[in-house]
C-alpha positions in Angstrom: 41.9 30.6 10.3 44.6 27.8 11.7 42.1 25.4 12.6 39.9 25.1 10.2 42.8 24.4 7.3 44.3 22.0 9.8 43.4 19.1 7.8 45.1 21.1 4.7 47.7 21.9 6.7 48.2 18.4 7.8 47.9 16.9 4.3 50.6 19.7 3.1 53.3 18.8 5.8 52.5 15.0 4.9 53.4 15.5 1.0 56.5 17.3 2.1 58.2 14.3 4.0 56.8 11.9 1.4 58.3 13.8 -1.4 61.6 14.3 0.5 61.7 10.8 2.1 61.1 9.8 -1.9 63.8 12.0 -3.3 66.4 10.3 -0.8 65.4 7.5 -1.4 65.5 7.8 -5.4 68.9 8.5 -5.0 69.8 5.5 -3.9 68.9 3.3 -6.7 71.0 1.5 -8.4 69.4 3.0 -11.9 69.7 7.2 -10.6 69.3 8.0 -14.1 66.6 6.6 -14.2 64.8 8.2 -11.0 66.3 12.3 -12.5 61.8 13.2 -13.4 61.0 11.7 -10.4 63.3 13.4 -8.0 63.0 16.9 -9.4 59.3 16.5 -9.4 59.8 15.7 -5.5 61.6 18.4 -5.0 59.9 20.9 -6.3 56.8 19.3 -5.2 58.1 19.8 -1.7 58.7 23.2 -2.3 55.2 24.3 -2.9 53.6 22.5 -0.6 56.1 23.9 2.2 55.5 27.9 0.4 51.4 26.5 0.6 51.1 25.7 3.9 53.4 28.9 5.3 50.3 30.7 3.4 48.0 29.1 4.1 48.8 28.8 8.2 48.8 32.7 7.9 45.4 33.4 6.1 47.6 35.3 3.2 45.6 36.7 0.2 47.7 35.3 -1.6 47.1 31.1 -1.0 44.4 30.6 -2.6 46.2 32.0 -5.9 49.6 28.9 -4.3 46.9 26.3 -3.8 45.9 25.8 -6.8 49.4 25.7 -8.3 49.8 23.5 -5.4 47.2 20.8 -6.7 49.0 20.8 -10.1 52.7 19.6 -9.1 50.6 17.2 -6.3 48.8 15.9 -9.3 52.5 15.6 -11.9 54.8 14.8 -9.0 51.7 11.7 -7.8 51.8 10.4 -11.5 55.3 10.2 -12.0 56.1 8.4 -8.3 53.0 6.2 -9.3 54.8 5.1 -12.7 57.3 3.7 -10.3 55.2 2.5 -7.3 55.1 -1.3 -8.8 58.7 -2.1 -7.2 59.3 0.7 -4.9 57.9 1.5 -1.7 58.5 5.3 -1.5 57.3 5.9 -4.8 54.2 4.2 -3.4 54.4 6.2 -0.9 54.7 9.2 -2.2 52.3 9.2 -4.6 50.0 8.4 -2.3 50.5 11.5 0.0 50.4 13.7 -3.3 47.3 12.2 -4.2 45.4 13.3 -0.3 47.1 17.1 -1.0 46.0 17.2 -4.5 42.5 16.8 -3.4 43.3 18.1 0.0 44.2 21.5 -2.1 41.3 21.9 -4.5 39.3 21.8 -1.5 41.1 24.7 -0.2 40.5 26.1 -3.2 36.4 25.9 -3.3 36.8 26.9 0.9 
């Protein structure tokens, strides 16, 4: 089970790292208030991706349900980060990781 899900697990873990980095970098921006939604979504996305990765890795019967939720939160986080990506590299990188993870989760549901 683990080997066939390796690309999904890689996407989930990359998204966790990108979201955690983005949230930390957003907290260091001059106008942190402007970044509140981004930080909140980064944290939610990282947490949902982490739980999803654990359920996928163990082959849980609940993984499919969580993959759907994970794709949804990755889309929301990616949409938010894209709004800041033109002038914040950490948001651009996070949006890309979220898009890859969203797609991997959608494919995981149909697999």
